C-alpha positions in Angstrom: 0.0 0.0 0.0 1.3 3.4 -0.9 1.6 6.1 1.7 -0.6 9.1 1.7 -0.8 10.6 -1.8 -3.5 13.2 -1.3 -4.8 15.1 1.7 -8.3 16.2 1.4 -10.7 17.9 3.7 -14.4 17.9 3.4 -17.1 16.3 1.7 -18.0 17.1 -1.9 -21.0 19.9 -2.6 -22.2 19.1 0.6 -21.1 17.1 3.8 -20.5 13.1 4.4 -23.0 11.0 6.5 -22.0 7.7 8.2 -24.0 4.5 7.3 -26.0 3.2 10.3 -26.0 -0.5 11.0 -28.2 -2.7 13.2 -26.5 -5.3 15.4 -28.1 -8.5 16.7 -26.4 -10.3 19.6 -26.7 -14.0 19.8 -24.4 -14.5 22.8 -21.5 -13.0 24.5 -18.1 -13.0 22.7 -15.0 -13.9 24.7 -13.2 -10.8 25.9 -9.7 -10.0 24.7 -9.6 -11.8 21.4 -6.3 -11.3 19.6 -6.1 -9.7 16.2 -5.6 -13.1 14.5 -8.6 -14.5 16.3 -10.7 -11.5 15.2 -9.6 -11.9 11.6 -10.4 -15.6 11.8 -13.9 -14.6 12.9 -14.2 -12.4 9.9 -13.0 -15.2 7.6 -15.6 -17.5 9.0 -18.4 -15.0 8.4 -17.1 -14.3 4.9 -17.1 -18.0 4.0 -20.6 -18.5 5.4 -22.0 -15.6 3.3 -20.3 -17.1 0.2 -21.7 -20.5 0.8 -25.2 -19.8 2.1 -26.4 -16.4 0.8 -29.5 -16.6 -1.4 -27.6 -15.7 -4.6 -23.8 -16.3 -4.9 -22.1 -12.9 -4.3 -18.9 -11.8 -5.9 -15.9 -11.9 -3.6 -14.9 -8.4 -4.6 -18.3 -7.0 -3.6 -18.1 -8.7 -0.1 -14.6 -7.5 0.5 -15.3 -3.9 -0.5 -18.5 -3.9 1.6 -16.5 -5.1 4.6 -13.8 -2.5 4.1 -16.5 0.2 3.7 -18.3 -0.9 6.8 -15.1 -1.0 8.9 -14.4 2.7 8.0 -17.9 4.2 8.2 -18.3 2.9 11.8 -15.2 4.8 12.9 -16.4 8.4 12.3 -18.7 10.5 10.0 -16.1 11.1 7.3 -14.1 7.9 6.9 -15.1 5.7 3.9 -13.9 3.4 1.2 -13.4 4.5 -2.4 -13.7 1.8 -5.0 -11.2 2.0 -7.9 -13.5 4.1 -10.1 -14.3 6.5 -7.2 -10.7 6.8 -6.4 -9.8 7.6 -10.0 -12.6 10.2 -10.0 -11.4 11.8 -6.8 -7.9 12.2 -8.1 -9.3 14.0 -11.2 -11.7 16.1 -9.1 -8.8 17.4 -6.9 -7.1 18.6 -10.1 -10.3 20.5 -11.0 -12.4 18.1 -13.1 -14.1 14.7 -12.9 -16.2 12.3 -14.9 -19.9 12.7 -14.0 -23.3 14.2 -14.8 -23.1 17.6 -13.1 -25.3 17.4 -10.0 -24.6 18.9 -6.6 -26.5 16.8 -4.0 -27.1 16.5 -0.3 -28.5 13.8 1.9 -31.1 14.9 4.4 -32.8 12.3 6.7 -31.6 9.6 4.4 -33.0 11.2 1.3 -30.7 12.2 -1.6 -31.8 15.7 -2.8 -30.5 17.8 -5.7 -29.1 21.1 -4.4 -28.3 22.4 -7.9 -27.6 21.0 -11.4 -24.4 22.5 -12.8 -25.2 24.5 -16.0 -24.4 23.0 -19.4 -23.9 19.4 -18.1 -25.8 16.2 -18.8 -28.0 16.6 -15.8 -29.0 20.2 -16.5 -29.6 19.5 -20.2 -31.8 16.6 -19.3 -34.0 18.9 -17.1 -33.0 17.7 -13.6 -34.1 20.5 -11.2 -33.3 21.8 -7.7 -35.1 19.8 -5.0 -35.5 16.7 -7.2 -35.1 13.5 -5.2 -32.7 10.8 -6.4 -34.8 7.6 -5.8 -32.3 5.2 -7.4 -29.1 5.2 -9.4 -28.5 2.3 -11.8 -31.4 0.6 -10.2 -30.0 0.8 -6.7 -32.3 2.6 -4.2 -30.6 5.6 -2.6 -32.8 5.8 0.5 -30.5 5.7 3.5 -27.3 5.8 1.5 -24.4 8.0 2.6 -23.5 11.2 0.6 -20.2 9.6 -0.5 -22.1 6.6 -1.8 -24.6 8.7 -3.7 -21.9 10.9 -5.2 -19.6 8.0 -6.2 -22.4 6.2 -8.1 -22.9 9.3 -10.3 -19.1 9.7 -11.0 -17.3 7.4 -13.3 -15.5 7.1 -16.6 -16.3 9.7 -19.2 -18.5 8.3 -21.9 -20.2 5.6 -19.7 -23.9 5.7 -19.0 -25.7 6.1 -15.6 -29.5 5.7 -15.0 -31.4 7.9 -12.6 -34.8 7.4 -11.1 -36.1 10.9 -10.0 -39.1 11.9 -7.9 -40.4 15.5 -8.3 -43.1 16.7 -6.0 -46.2 14.4 -6.0 -45.7 13.2 -9.5 -44.8 9.6 -10.4 -41.0 9.0 -10.4 -39.5 9.0 -13.8 -36.2 7.5 -15.3 -33.4 9.3 -17.1 -30.3 7.8 -18.8 -27.4 10.1 -18.9 -23.9 9.8 -20.4 -21.0 11.0 -18.2 -18.9 13.9 -19.4 -15.9 15.8 -18.0 -17.3 18.0 -15.3 -15.2 20.9 -14.2 -15.2 21.8 -10.5 -16.8 25.3 -10.5 -14.0 27.9 -10.5 -14.1 31.0 -8.5 -15.9 34.0 -9.9 -15.4 37.7 -9.3 -16.9 41.1 -10.0 -16.8 44.6 -8.7 -19.4 45.9 -6.2 -18.8 49.6 -6.8 -15.5 50.3 -5.1 -15.3 46.8 -3.5 -13.9 43.7 -5.1 -16.2 40.6 -4.7 -14.7 37.1 -5.0 -16.7 33.8 -4.7 -14.8 30.6 -3.9 -17.1 27.6 -4.5 -14.5 24.8 -3.7 -10.8 24.4 -3.0 -9.0 22.7 -5.9 -5.5 22.9 -7.4 -6.7 25.9 -9.5 -8.2 28.0 -6.7 -5.0 29.8 -5.7 -3.9 30.9 -9.2 -7.5 31.9 -10.0 -7.7 34.0 -6.8 -4.4 35.8 -7.6 -5.7 36.6 -11.1 -9.1 37.9 -9.7 -7.4 40.2 -7.1 -5.1 41.6 -9.7 -7.9 42.2 -12.2 -10.1 43.9 -9.5 -7.3 46.2 -8.5 -6.8 47.3 -12.1 -10.6 47.7 -12.7 -11.4 49.7 -9.5 -8.2 51.6 -9.2 -7.2 53.9 -6.3 -10.7 54.0 -4.9 -10.7 50.3 -4.0 -12.1 50.0 -0.4 -11.4 46.3 0.1 -12.4 42.8 -0.8 -15.3 40.5 0.1 -14.3 36.8 -0.2 -17.4 34.7 -0.2 -17.0 31.1 1.1 -20.6 30.5 2.0 -21.7 26.9 1.1 -18.1 26.0 0.3 -17.8 22.5 1.7 -14.0 22.3 1.4 -11.6 20.5 -0.9 -7.8 20.1 -1.1 -6.0 21.1 2.1 -3.0 22.7 0.2 -5.4 25.0 -1.7 -6.9 26.3 1.6 -3.4 26.9 2.9 -2.4 28.8 -0.2 -5.5 31.0 -0.1 -4.8 31.9 3.5 -1.2 32.6 2.7 -2.3 35.0 -0.1 -3.6 37.4 2.6 -0.9 36.9 5.2 2.7 38.1 5.5 3.8 35.7 8.3 2.8 33.3 11.1 1.1 30.0 11.3 -1.8 29.2 9.1 -2.8 25.8 10.5 -1.4 22.8 12.3 -2.4 19.2 11.6 -2.0 16.8 14.6 -2.3 13.1 14.3 -2.5 10.2 16.8 0.9 10.5 18.3 2.5 13.5 20.0 5.2 13.6 17.3 2.7 13.6 14.5 2.4 17.3 14.0 2.7 19.3 10.8 2.7 23.1 10.9 2.0 25.3 7.8 3.3 28.9 7.9 2.6 31.9 5.7 5.2 33.6 3.4 5.7 37.3 3.0 3.4 38.9 0.4 -0.2 40.0 0.9 -1.9 40.1 -2.5 -4.6 42.5 -1.2 -1.9 45.0 -0.3 -3.3 45.4 3.2 -6.7 46.4 2.1 -9.6 45.3 4.4 -11.0 41.8 3.8 -14.5 40.6 4.8 -15.0 36.8 4.7 -18.6 35.7 4.2 -19.5 32.4 6.0 -22.6 30.3 6.8 -23.6 26.8 8.0 -22.4 25.4 4.6 -18.9 26.7 5.2 -17.0 23.6 6.1 -13.6 22.0 6.4 -11.0 23.6 4.2 -13.1 26.8 4.2 -13.0 26.8 8.0 -9.2 26.6 7.9 -9.2 29.8 5.9 -11.7 31.5 8.2 -9.8 30.4 11.3 -6.4 31.5 10.0 -7.6 35.0 8.9 -9.6 35.5 12.0 -6.8 34.5 14.4 -4.4 36.8 12.6 -7.0 39.6 12.6 -6.5 39.9 8.9 -10.2 39.6 8.0 -13.6 40.2 9.5 -15.6 37.0 9.5 -19.3 37.9 8.8 -22.3 35.7 8.6 -23.5 32.7 10.6 -21.8 29.8 12.5 -19.9 27.5 10.3 -20.3 23.7 10.0 -17.7 22.6 12.5 -15.5 20.0 10.7 -12.1 20.0 12.2 -10.8 16.6 11.0 -8.4 15.7 8.2 -9.0 12.7 5.8 -6.1 11.0 4.1 -6.5 9.0 0.9 -4.4 5.9 1.0 -4.5 3.8 -2.2 -4.6 0.0 -2.0 -2.5 -1.9 -4.6 -1.5 1.4 -6.3 -5.2 2.3 -6.7 -6.2 -1.0 -8.3 -7.9 -2.0 -5.1 -9.5 1.4 -4.5 -8.4 3.5 -1.5 -9.0 4.2 2.1 -10.5 7.6 2.8 -9.7 7.8 6.5 -9.6 10.3 9.2 -5.9 10.6 10.3 -5.7 13.9 12.1 -7.3 17.0 13.5 -6.5 20.5 12.5 -6.0 23.6 14.7 -6.1 27.3 14.0 -3.0 29.5 14.7 -4.3 30.2 18.2 -4.5 26.5 18.9 -8.3 26.2 18.5 -10.0 23.0 17.4 -12.9 23.8 15.1 -14.3 20.3 15.5 -18.0 20.6 16.4 -17.7 24.2 17.6 -17.1 25.8 14.1 -16.0 29.3 13.5 -18.0 32.0 15.3 -18.3 35.1 13.1 -16.9 38.5 14.3 -20.1 40.0 13.0 -23.2 37.7 13.2 -25.6 38.4 10.3 -28.6 36.3 9.5 -29.1 34.8 6.1 -32.6 36.0 6.1 -36.0 34.1 6.2 -35.2 32.0 3.1 -31.8 30.7 4.4 -31.8 26.9 4.7 -31.6 25.2 8.0 -28.1 23.7 7.8 -27.2 20.3 9.3 -24.0 20.6 11.4 -21.1 18.3 12.2 -22.4 17.5 15.7 -25.6 16.1 14.1 -23.7 13.5 12.0 -23.6 9.9 13.3 -20.1 8.9 14.8 -18.8 12.5 14.7 -15.6 13.1 16.6 -16.1 14.9 19.9 -15.1 18.6 20.4 -11.7 19.4 22.0 -10.6 22.3 24.1 -12.7 25.1 25.6 -16.1 25.9 24.2 -16.4 28.6 21.6 -17.5 32.0 22.6 -21.3 32.6 22.5 -22.6 33.3 19.0 -24.5 36.4 20.1 -27.6 38.0 18.5 -27.6 38.1 14.7 -28.3 41.3 12.7 -31.6 40.6 11.0 -33.1 42.1 7.8 -35.6 44.9 8.4 -39.1 43.5 7.8 -40.6 44.7 4.5 -37.2 45.8 3.1 -36.4 43.1 0.5 -32.6 42.5 -0.1 -31.4 39.9 -2.6 -28.4 39.1 -0.4 -28.6 40.6 3.1 -25.2 39.2 4.2 -23.5 40.7 1.2 -25.3 44.0 1.8 -24.0 44.0 5.4 -20.5 43.2 4.3 -20.5 46.2 1.9 -21.9 48.4 4.7 -19.1 47.2 6.9 -16.4 48.1 4.4 -18.0 51.5 3.9 -18.1 51.9 7.8 -21.9 52.3 7.9 -22.4 49.1 9.9 -21.7 49.5 13.6 -19.8 46.5 15.0 -18.5 45.5 18.4 -15.0 45.6 19.8 -14.1 42.2 18.3 -13.7 43.6 14.8 -10.1 43.6 13.4 -8.1 46.8 13.8 -7.7 47.4 10.1 -11.4 47.2 9.2 
């Protein structure tokens, strides 16, 4: 087995759920069984299933199911990637993958479409927001984990995938789609008057160079009147660890960005910033919400601890664990996607369960979704360290005054110094 080849944080377009299992006890097991005895016990069960199950199963299916079950009972984010999923993950980390272009979430065991990506097989076939994925390739999705649902949609470019979709009260219908190369959504940017707005939707290998290009372009476009930057990481569920480190480094001149701590006391990696703030010291507001998770929380924690940005929005998701991808048989046997460490902000804070508490708490408005948080996931790792400071009362929209994006409006008001804030705001803002 190769060592760690890729470090990723987060779940994809949404956040991972552990598979629940029911256990039936037929008698007490002897205490203190050795590892070899436990493996012999597994071997006996494996053989019994091969011999006596209603229809003869494939050995590969049994082994992969056993590996997956072993990992999903450990914590909410550990899982097994079969060879096709592992290949797709490698491609996605680089900024693209073979799929149909759906962003999905799993709520109460139901796979729901969050958004079809424009100009993809799913959007062209008419899949809509809030559609329910009843089955993929004839396999029911009820009760499946988010990783399982996503991996069944990904695969080799040019291959077909069959979806059964329920929409409202109508009878479910079937679609057959052909997988294409799907690009991970790249960051977007535009000017908001004298403020530069940048939206980071995920952290991939392209995020840092795209961010540098966006900041440079906004500086040229707005010129000397530039008040500052709003970096929007709302609903950004994470991605590649190094991309989050690079983005944090872009706004810092020195100091620690994040530390990653494993099982043993010597298993500590520290990542530090290098000189060079691409924003030139201009004020930065970071927009966050309950969908801000994992790699996004690394950026928020680093810029908050160094008082380099004002964090504005609502409490983040609270995922403070690191998953390593460990290929089996050079990837031919798939890969283990396993929690191997926790990460800590420069001030030594663990974000696990507690999340990032914004400097300025601003409601998402009445239409904002009710986000599921890390602490609600089965088998989630416990929090560490002191509890986070109280969230405080959120700034709410004025009734009757409609705003397309209330949090963005408050971020603009903050940069224009028309929004009063407490003493916790950074000095430069």
